[in-house]
C-alpha positions as a Markdown table, in Angstrom:
| # | Residue | x | y | z |
|---|---|---|---|---|
| 1 | Met | 0.0 | 0.1 | 0.0 |
| 2 | Lys | 2.9 | 2.8 | 1.1 |
| 3 | Lys | 4.1 | 1.9 | -2.6 |
| 4 | Val | 1.0 | 3.1 | -4.3 |
| 5 | Gly | 1.0 | 5.8 | -2.1 |
| 6 | Val | 4.0 | 6.9 | -3.5 |
| 7 | Glu | 3.7 | 6.5 | -6.9 |
| 8 | Arg | -0.2 | 8.6 | -6.9 |
| 9 | Arg | 2.1 | 11.4 | -5.0 |
| 10 | Tyr | 4.6 | 11.0 | -7.9 |
| 11 | Leu | 1.8 | 11.0 | -10.7 |
| 12 | Ala | 0.3 | 13.7 | -9.3 |
| 13 | Thr | 3.3 | 16.0 | -8.9 |
| 14 | Thr | 4.1 | 15.2 | -12.7 |
| 15 | Ala | 1.1 | 16.2 | -13.8 |
| 16 | Ala | 1.2 | 19.4 | -12.1 |
| 17 | Arg | 4.4 | 20.2 | -13.6 |
| 18 | His | 3.1 | 19.3 | -17.1 |
| 19 | Leu | -0.2 | 21.5 | -16.4 |
| 20 | Ala | 2.0 | 24.3 | -15.4 |
| 21 | Asn | 3.9 | 23.8 | -18.2 |
| 22 | Leu | 1.1 | 23.9 | -20.4 |
| 23 | Ile | -0.6 | 27.5 | -18.5 |
| 24 | Gln | 3.3 | 29.0 | -19.4 |
| 25 | Glu | 2.6 | 28.2 | -22.7 |
| 26 | Gly | -0.9 | 29.6 | -23.3 |
| 27 | Val | -2.7 | 26.3 | -24.2 |
| 28 | Tyr | -5.2 | 27.6 | -21.3 |
| 29 | Leu | -5.9 | 31.0 | -21.2 |
| 30 | Glu | -8.1 | 32.3 | -18.8 |
| 31 | Ser | -9.7 | 29.2 | -16.7 |
| 32 | Leu | -9.2 | 25.5 | -16.9 |
| 33 | Pro | -11.6 | 22.8 | -18.2 |
| 34 | Gly | -13.6 | 20.6 | -15.8 |
| 35 | Glu | -11.6 | 17.5 | -14.2 |
| 36 | Arg | -13.2 | 15.3 | -16.4 |
| 37 | Arg | -11.6 | 16.6 | -19.6 |
| 38 | Leu | -8.4 | 18.2 | -17.7 |
| 39 | Ala | -7.4 | 14.7 | -16.6 |
| 40 | Lys | -8.0 | 13.0 | -20.5 |
| 41 | Asp | -5.9 | 16.3 | -21.7 |
| 42 | Leu | -3.2 | 15.4 | -19.2 |
| 43 | Gly | -3.9 | 11.6 | -19.4 |
| 44 | Val | -4.2 | 10.5 | -15.4 |
| 45 | Gly | -7.1 | 9.5 | -13.6 |
| 46 | Arg | -9.7 | 12.1 | -12.1 |
| 47 | Asn | -8.0 | 11.6 | -8.4 |
| 48 | Ala | -4.1 | 12.6 | -9.6 |
| 49 | Cys | -5.7 | 15.4 | -11.8 |
| 50 | Arg | -7.2 | 16.8 | -8.6 |
| 51 | Ser | -4.2 | 16.6 | -6.5 |
| 52 | Ala | -2.2 | 18.4 | -9.6 |
| 53 | Leu | -4.9 | 20.9 | -9.0 |
| 54 | Glu | -4.9 | 21.4 | -5.5 |
| 55 | Glu | -0.9 | 21.9 | -5.7 |
| 56 | Leu | -1.2 | 24.4 | -8.3 |
| 57 | Glu | -3.6 | 26.1 | -5.8 |
| 58 | Ile | -1.0 | 25.9 | -3.4 |
| 59 | Gln | 1.5 | 27.3 | -5.8 |
| 60 | Gly | -0.7 | 30.5 | -6.4 |
| 61 | Leu | -1.1 | 29.6 | -10.1 |
| 62 | Ile | -4.9 | 28.8 | -10.1 |
| 63 | Ser | -8.1 | 29.8 | -8.4 |
| 64 | Glu | -9.5 | 27.6 | -5.5 |
| 65 | Ala | -12.3 | 25.0 | -6.5 |
| 66 | Lys | -15.7 | 26.5 | -6.2 |
| 67 | Pro | -18.9 | 24.6 | -7.0 |
| 68 | Gly | -20.1 | 24.9 | -10.5 |
| 69 | Cys | -17.2 | 27.1 | -11.6 |
| 70 | Gln | -14.4 | 26.7 | -13.2 |
| 71 | Arg | -11.2 | 27.3 | -12.0 |
| 72 | Arg | -9.4 | 30.6 | -13.2 |
| 73 | Ile | -5.7 | 30.9 | -14.1 |
| 74 | Leu | -3.6 | 33.5 | -12.0 |
| 75 | Asp | -1.2 | 35.8 | -13.2 |
| 76 | Arg | 1.5 | 35.7 | -11.3 |
| 77 | Ala | 3.5 | 38.0 | -13.2 |
| 78 | Gln | 1.1 | 41.0 | -12.6 |
| 79 | Glu | 1.1 | 39.7 | -8.6 |
| 80 | Lys | 4.6 | 39.6 | -7.4 |
| 81 | Lys | 8.3 | 40.5 | -9.5 |
| 82 | Ser | 10.3 | 37.1 | -9.5 |
| 83 | Lys | 12.4 | 36.7 | -6.2 |
| 84 | Thr | 15.8 | 34.6 | -5.8 |
| 85 | Leu | 16.2 | 32.2 | -3.2 |
| 86 | Leu | 19.9 | 31.5 | -1.9 |
| 87 | His | 20.3 | 28.3 | -0.4 |
| 88 | Leu | 23.0 | 27.8 | 1.8 |
| 89 | Tyr | 24.6 | 24.5 | 3.2 |
| 90 | Ser | 27.5 | 23.3 | 5.2 |
| 91 | Ala | 30.6 | 22.7 | 3.2 |
| 92 | Tyr | 31.6 | 19.6 | 4.9 |
| 93 | Ser | 28.8 | 17.2 | 5.8 |
| 94 | Glu | 27.1 | 15.6 | 2.8 |
| 95 | Lys | 23.2 | 15.9 | 2.8 |
| 96 | Gln | 21.4 | 13.4 | 4.0 |
| 97 | Glu | 18.6 | 11.8 | 1.5 |
| 98 | Val | 15.6 | 12.9 | 3.6 |
| 99 | Glu | 17.0 | 16.9 | 3.4 |
| 100 | Arg | 18.2 | 16.3 | 0.2 |
| 101 | Arg | 15.1 | 15.4 | -1.5 |
| 102 | Leu | 13.2 | 17.7 | 0.5 |
| 103 | Phe | 14.8 | 20.5 | -0.6 |
| 104 | Gln | 14.5 | 19.3 | -4.1 |
| 105 | Arg | 11.0 | 19.6 | -4.2 |
| 106 | Glu | 10.6 | 23.5 | -2.1 |
| 107 | Gly | 13.4 | 24.4 | -4.7 |
| 108 | Glu | 11.0 | 23.3 | -7.5 |
| 109 | Leu | 8.1 | 24.7 | -5.4 |
| 110 | Trp | 9.8 | 28.3 | -5.1 |
| 111 | Glu | 10.8 | 28.3 | -8.5 |
| 112 | Gln | 7.8 | 27.6 | -10.4 |
| 113 | Ala | 6.1 | 30.1 | -8.2 |
| 114 | Met | 8.8 | 32.6 | -7.0 |
| 115 | Gly | 11.5 | 32.7 | -9.2 |
| 116 | Pro | 15.0 | 31.4 | -9.6 |
| 117 | Cys | 17.2 | 29.3 | -6.6 |
| 118 | Arg | 20.5 | 29.5 | -6.3 |
| 119 | His | 23.1 | 27.2 | -4.4 |
| 120 | Gln | 26.2 | 27.9 | -1.9 |
| 121 | Arg | 28.5 | 25.7 | 0.2 |
| 122 | Val | 29.4 | 27.6 | 3.6 |
| 123 | Asp | 31.1 | 26.7 | 6.7 |
| 124 | Phe | 28.7 | 26.8 | 9.5 |
| 125 | Gln | 31.1 | 26.1 | 11.8 |
| 126 | Lys | 33.2 | 29.5 | 11.1 |
| 127 | Thr | 31.0 | 31.8 | 13.7 |
| 128 | Lys | 33.3 | 34.6 | 13.4 |
| 129 | Asn | 32.0 | 37.5 | 10.8 |
| 130 | Ala | 29.2 | 35.1 | 9.7 |
| 131 | Gln | 26.8 | 38.5 | 9.5 |
| 132 | Arg | 29.7 | 39.7 | 6.9 |
| 133 | Ile | 30.0 | 36.5 | 5.0 |
| 134 | Leu | 26.4 | 36.8 | 4.5 |
| 135 | Glu | 26.3 | 40.3 | 3.4 |
| 136 | Lys | 28.8 | 39.5 | 0.8 |
| 137 | Ile | 27.1 | 36.5 | -0.6 |
| 138 | Val | 23.8 | 38.0 | -1.0 |
| 139 | Gln | 25.1 | 40.8 | -2.4 |
| 140 | Gln | 26.8 | 38.8 | -5.0 |
| 141 | Thr | 23.7 | 36.8 | -5.6 |
| 142 | Glu | 21.2 | 39.6 | -5.3 |
| 143 | Ala | 19.3 | 37.1 | -3.1 |
| 144 | Asp | 15.7 | 38.2 | -2.1 |
| 145 | Ala | 15.5 | 35.6 | 0.8 |
| 146 | Leu | 17.8 | 32.8 | 2.6 |
| 147 | Phe | 16.9 | 29.1 | 2.8 |
| 148 | Leu | 19.7 | 28.0 | 5.5 |
| 149 | Ser | 20.1 | 24.0 | 6.0 |
| 150 | Ser | 21.3 | 23.3 | 9.4 |
| 151 | Pro | 23.2 | 26.5 | 10.3 |
| 152 | Thr | 24.7 | 27.1 | 13.5 |
| 153 | Ser | 23.2 | 30.0 | 15.8 |
| 154 | Pro | 25.5 | 32.7 | 14.6 |
| 155 | Trp | 24.5 | 32.5 | 10.7 |
| 156 | Ile | 21.0 | 32.6 | 12.3 |
| 157 | Gln | 22.0 | 35.8 | 13.8 |
| 158 | Gly | 23.4 | 37.2 | 11.4 |
| 159 | Ala | 20.7 | 36.3 | 9.1 |
| 160 | Asp | 18.5 | 38.4 | 10.8 |
| 161 | Glu | 20.5 | 41.2 | 10.7 |
| 162 | Leu | 20.0 | 41.4 | 7.2 |
| 163 | Gln | 16.5 | 42.0 | 7.7 |
| 164 | Leu | 15.9 | 39.5 | 4.4 |
| 165 | Pro | 13.2 | 36.6 | 5.1 |
| 166 | Val | 14.6 | 33.5 | 6.5 |
| 167 | Phe | 13.6 | 29.8 | 5.9 |
| 168 | Cys | 15.5 | 27.1 | 8.0 |
| 169 | Ser | 15.5 | 23.5 | 8.0 |
| 170 | Gly | 17.1 | 22.2 | 11.0 |
| 171 | Gly | 19.5 | 24.2 | 12.9 |
| 172 | Glu | 21.1 | 25.4 | 16.2 |
| 173 | Phe | 18.4 | 27.6 | 18.0 |
| 174 | Ser | 18.9 | 29.6 | 20.7 |
| 175 | Lys | 15.9 | 30.2 | 23.3 |
| 176 | Ser | 15.2 | 33.9 | 21.3 |
| 177 | Ile | 13.9 | 33.1 | 17.8 |
| 178 | Pro | 14.8 | 35.9 | 15.6 |
| 179 | Lys | 11.7 | 38.2 | 14.3 |
| 180 | Phe | 12.4 | 37.4 | 10.3 |
| 181 | Leu | 12.8 | 33.6 | 10.5 |
| 182 | Thr | 10.6 | 30.8 | 9.8 |
| 183 | Gly | 11.6 | 27.4 | 10.1 |
| 184 | Ala | 11.1 | 23.6 | 10.7 |
| 185 | Ala | 13.2 | 21.2 | 12.8 |
| 186 | His | 13.6 | 17.8 | 15.0 |
| 187 | Asp | 14.5 | 18.8 | 18.4 |
| 188 | Phe | 17.3 | 16.8 | 19.0 |
| 189 | Val | 17.1 | 17.2 | 22.7 |
| 190 | Ser | 13.6 | 15.8 | 22.8 |
| 191 | Glu | 14.0 | 12.8 | 20.4 |
| 192 | Val | 17.1 | 11.9 | 22.7 |
| 193 | Glu | 15.4 | 11.9 | 25.3 |
| 194 | Arg | 12.3 | 9.9 | 23.7 |
| 195 | Ala | 14.7 | 7.3 | 22.9 |
| 196 | Leu | 16.2 | 7.2 | 25.8 |
| 197 | Ser | 13.0 | 6.6 | 27.8 |
| 198 | Arg | 12.1 | 3.6 | 25.4 |
| 199 | Leu | 15.6 | 2.1 | 26.1 |
| 200 | Lys | 15.3 | 2.8 | 29.6 |
| 201 | Ala | 12.0 | 0.7 | 29.7 |
| 202 | Leu | 13.1 | -2.0 | 27.9 |
| 203 | Gly | 15.8 | -2.5 | 30.7 |
| 204 | His | 18.8 | -0.2 | 28.8 |
| 205 | Arg | 20.7 | 1.8 | 31.8 |
| 206 | Lys | 24.0 | 2.1 | 30.0 |
| 207 | Val | 23.2 | 4.4 | 26.7 |
| 208 | Leu | 25.7 | 5.6 | 24.7 |
| 209 | Val | 24.7 | 8.7 | 23.0 |
| 210 | Thr | 26.5 | 10.2 | 19.4 |
| 211 | Val | 26.7 | 13.3 | 17.9 |
| 212 | Ser | 28.0 | 13.9 | 14.6 |
| 213 | Lys | 30.9 | 16.9 | 14.3 |
| 214 | Glu | 28.6 | 19.6 | 12.5 |
| 215 | Arg | 25.9 | 18.9 | 15.3 |
| 216 | Ser | 28.5 | 19.2 | 18.4 |
| 217 | Phe | 27.0 | 22.1 | 19.7 |
| 218 | Leu | 24.2 | 20.0 | 20.9 |
| 219 | Val | 26.0 | 18.3 | 23.4 |
| 220 | Gln | 26.1 | 20.3 | 26.1 |
| 221 | Ser | 22.1 | 21.2 | 25.9 |
| 222 | Thr | 21.7 | 17.5 | 25.5 |
| 223 | Ile | 23.7 | 16.7 | 28.8 |
| 224 | Glu | 22.2 | 19.4 | 30.8 |
| 225 | Ser | 18.3 | 18.2 | 29.9 |
| 226 | Phe | 19.3 | 14.8 | 30.9 |
| 227 | Cys | 20.9 | 16.3 | 34.1 |
| 228 | Arg | 18.0 | 18.1 | 35.0 |
| 229 | Lys | 15.6 | 15.3 | 34.1 |
| 230 | Gln | 17.4 | 12.6 | 35.8 |
| 231 | Asn | 18.4 | 14.7 | 38.6 |
| 232 | Tyr | 21.9 | 13.5 | 38.1 |
| 233 | Gln | 24.4 | 14.3 | 40.8 |
| 234 | Gly | 27.1 | 12.9 | 39.8 |
| 235 | Asp | 30.8 | 13.4 | 37.4 |
| 236 | Arg | 29.9 | 15.9 | 34.9 |
| 237 | His | 33.1 | 14.9 | 33.3 |
| 238 | Met | 32.4 | 11.3 | 33.1 |
| 239 | Leu | 28.5 | 12.0 | 31.7 |
| 240 | Glu | 30.5 | 13.3 | 28.7 |
| 241 | Ser | 32.2 | 10.5 | 27.9 |
| 242 | Trp | 28.4 | 9.2 | 27.4 |
| 243 | Phe | 28.0 | 11.6 | 24.4 |
| 244 | Pro | 31.2 | 11.5 | 22.0 |
| 245 | Val | 31.6 | 13.3 | 18.8 |
| 246 | Phe | 32.2 | 11.5 | 15.5 |
| 247 | Asp | 33.2 | 12.7 | 12.4 |
| 248 | Ala | 31.5 | 11.0 | 10.3 |
| 249 | Ser | 34.2 | 11.6 | 7.2 |
| 250 | Asp | 36.7 | 9.6 | 8.8 |
| 251 | Lys | 36.1 | 5.7 | 8.5 |
| 252 | Glu | 39.2 | 4.5 | 10.4 |
| 253 | Lys | 39.0 | 7.1 | 12.6 |
| 254 | Asn | 35.7 | 6.3 | 13.3 |
| 255 | Met | 36.5 | 2.5 | 13.9 |
| 256 | Gln | 39.0 | 3.6 | 16.6 |
| 257 | Met | 36.1 | 6.1 | 18.5 |
| 258 | Trp | 33.7 | 3.2 | 18.4 |
| 259 | Lys | 36.5 | 0.7 | 20.1 |
| 260 | Glu | 37.4 | 3.5 | 22.8 |
| 261 | Ala | 33.8 | 4.5 | 23.5 |
| 262 | Ile | 32.4 | 0.9 | 23.9 |
| 263 | Ser | 35.4 | -0.5 | 25.5 |
| 264 | Arg | 35.1 | 2.3 | 28.2 |
| 265 | Ser | 31.3 | 2.4 | 28.6 |
| 266 | Lys | 30.1 | -0.9 | 27.9 |
| 267 | Pro | 27.0 | 0.2 | 27.1 |
| 268 | Thr | 24.0 | -2.0 | 26.2 |
| 269 | Ala | 22.5 | 0.3 | 23.7 |
| 270 | Val | 23.7 | 3.3 | 21.5 |
| 271 | Ile | 21.4 | 6.3 | 20.0 |
| 272 | Val | 23.1 | 7.6 | 16.8 |
| 273 | Pro | 21.9 | 10.8 | 14.9 |
| 274 | Gly | 22.5 | 9.5 | 11.2 |
| 275 | Ser | 22.6 | 6.9 | 8.7 |
| 276 | Ser | 26.0 | 7.5 | 8.2 |
| 277 | Met | 26.9 | 6.6 | 12.1 |
| 278 | Leu | 24.7 | 4.0 | 11.9 |
| 279 | Val | 27.0 | 2.1 | 9.0 |
| 280 | Ser | 30.2 | 2.8 | 10.9 |
| 281 | Leu | 29.2 | 1.5 | 13.8 |
| 282 | Tyr | 27.5 | -1.9 | 12.1 |
| 283 | Met | 31.0 | -2.1 | 10.1 |
| 284 | Phe | 32.7 | -2.2 | 13.7 |
| 285 | Cys | 30.1 | -4.4 | 15.3 |
| 286 | Phe | 30.9 | -6.8 | 12.0 |
| 287 | Arg | 34.6 | -6.2 | 12.6 |
| 288 | Glu | 34.5 | -7.0 | 16.4 |
| 289 | Gln | 31.9 | -9.5 | 16.3 |
| 290 | Val | 29.4 | -7.5 | 18.6 |
| 291 | Arg | 26.1 | -8.7 | 17.8 |
| 292 | Ile | 22.8 | -6.4 | 17.4 |
| 293 | Pro | 20.6 | -6.4 | 19.3 |
| 294 | Glu | 22.0 | -9.5 | 21.6 |
| 295 | Glu | 25.3 | -7.5 | 22.6 |
| 296 | Leu | 23.9 | -4.4 | 21.6 |
| 297 | Ser | 20.4 | -2.1 | 20.6 |
| 298 | Val | 20.8 | 0.4 | 18.2 |
| 299 | Ile | 18.6 | 3.1 | 17.6 |
| 300 | Cys | 18.9 | 6.0 | 14.4 |
| 301 | Leu | 17.3 | 9.5 | 14.7 |
| 302 | Glu | 17.1 | 9.3 | 11.0 |
| 303 | His | 15.3 | 7.3 | 8.4 |
| 304 | Asn | 17.0 | 6.5 | 5.0 |
| 305 | Asp | 15.0 | 3.8 | 2.8 |
| 306 | Leu | 18.5 | 2.0 | 1.9 |
| 307 | Leu | 18.8 | 0.8 | 5.4 |
| 308 | Ser | 16.2 | -2.1 | 5.1 |
| 309 | Trp | 19.0 | -3.6 | 3.5 |
| 310 | Met | 21.0 | -4.3 | 6.5 |
| 311 | Ser | 21.0 | -6.9 | 8.9 |
| 312 | Pro | 19.8 | -7.0 | 11.2 |
| 313 | Ile | 17.1 | -3.9 | 9.7 |
| 314 | Pro | 18.0 | -0.8 | 12.2 |
| 315 | Val | 15.0 | 1.0 | 14.1 |
| 316 | Thr | 15.2 | 4.2 | 12.6 |
| 317 | Met | 13.0 | 7.3 | 12.7 |
| 318 | Arg | 11.3 | 9.4 | 9.9 |
| 319 | Tyr | 11.3 | 12.8 | 9.5 |
| 320 | Pro | 7.9 | 14.3 | 8.5 |
| 321 | Glu | 8.3 | 15.5 | 5.2 |
| 322 | Glu | 5.1 | 16.5 | 4.1 |
| 323 | Gln | 4.6 | 18.8 | 7.4 |
| 324 | Ala | 7.7 | 20.5 | 6.6 |
| 325 | Leu | 7.0 | 20.9 | 3.5 |
| 326 | Arg | 3.4 | 22.7 | 4.4 |
| 327 | Ile | 5.5 | 25.2 | 6.4 |
| 328 | Phe | 7.5 | 26.1 | 3.7 |
| 329 | Val | 4.5 | 26.3 | 1.1 |
| 330 | Asn | 3.0 | 28.5 | 3.7 |
| 331 | Trp | 5.6 | 30.7 | 4.2 |
| 332 | Met | 6.2 | 31.1 | 0.4 |
| 333 | Asn | 2.6 | 31.8 | -0.3 |
| 334 | Gly | 2.3 | 33.8 | 2.7 |
| 335 | Gly | 4.3 | 36.3 | 1.5 |
| 336 | Leu | 7.7 | 35.7 | 3.2 |
| 337 | Val | 6.4 | 36.5 | 6.5 |
| 338 | Ser | 7.9 | 34.8 | 9.7 |
| 339 | Ser | 6.0 | 32.7 | 11.5 |
| 340 | Gly | 8.7 | 31.3 | 14.0 |
| 341 | Leu | 10.3 | 27.9 | 14.5 |
| 342 | His | 7.9 | 24.9 | 13.8 |
| 343 | Tyr | 9.6 | 21.7 | 15.9 |
| 344 | Leu | 8.3 | 18.4 | 14.1 |
| 345 | Ser | 8.3 | 14.8 | 16.1 |
| 346 | Leu | 9.9 | 12.3 | 14.6 |
| 347 | Glu | 8.1 | 9.2 | 13.5 |
| 348 | Gln | 9.4 | 5.7 | 14.4 |
| 349 | Thr | 9.4 | 3.3 | 11.3 |
| 350 | Ser | 8.3 | 0.1 | 11.4 |
| 351 | Gly | 10.1 | -3.3 | 10.7 |
| 352 | Gly | 13.4 | -2.5 | 13.1 |
| 353 | Glu | 14.8 | -5.7 | 14.6 |
| 354 | Ser | 18.3 | -3.8 | 16.1 |
| 355 | Val | 16.6 | -3.2 | 19.6 |
| 356 | Arg | 15.4 | -5.8 | 21.9 |
| 357 | Ala | 14.7 | -5.9 | 26.1 |
| 358 | Leu | 17.2 | -6.8 | 28.6 |
| 359 | Ala | 16.3 | -10.1 | 30.4 |
| 360 | Glu | 15.5 | -8.7 | 34.3 |
């Protein structure tokens, strides 16, 4: 059933693009024909046709549906001038499957409805002169709005100082959200807490929580939350050893870090933030003959369809892409007016085999 749903969505998206092209070519002028004839023209079923119309309505290309009335074609050129979106992403981390797929859809929607979309790598770890670097890039690209993928706090603050509309997908957010920002993200600290609670209910008391190098700024806030909720009064330095920072780009260094972390802490479970670190953990366990989940339970806070090829199939958490996409579309169609930061909860996928309960 899930595969059918994916195919229907793809068919509707393809039909929406085709219809948008027909409108731009002048095949349809002031209004569109009824659904039955339009579905025939597009070569799709009425359900796919209806979904395609809804997508073009979201983009602002056609009017909303009214009983007994044809949908009018809106003149976007008269409504607003073309706007350029500048997409900035980390220079040192490969975009994960979900992030890549989600921004591809967001970029296509922007280009269809608003104007050009430009992409540029930056080093979000460089916290000095972030605003000055942003000013230079914006001037060079003549950007009207910014899209930041997993930025650090200085870059978010720097973008806010430019007083441009800003959309953030993930990132390091302070307690005071900039007034020009709209964002969608999952709260890493909250998701770790949820995973820890689940493992604790299964009898796990020694859980290693790994953090990627580009997200190392999250370590302290995660530890502080853990200490507060668990009323931890022990050695803070010792606790930090349960939250090691890994560089996912260095395979051999990762193998050594896994060896040191697991031999030192002797955990019964591990929480990893992404698929790259998950793969490196599975490689380590294979080399060292550590059995998953018999000797080590594993939870990954990211989902990738390719992970289902691994054995055992890992327990993963899926980012709610459709919710994130709706927030972006609402921002885009609402005149790029800030609506603040929206935290989205991860959804556990089914079929995972990498977690087991400890015998009492």
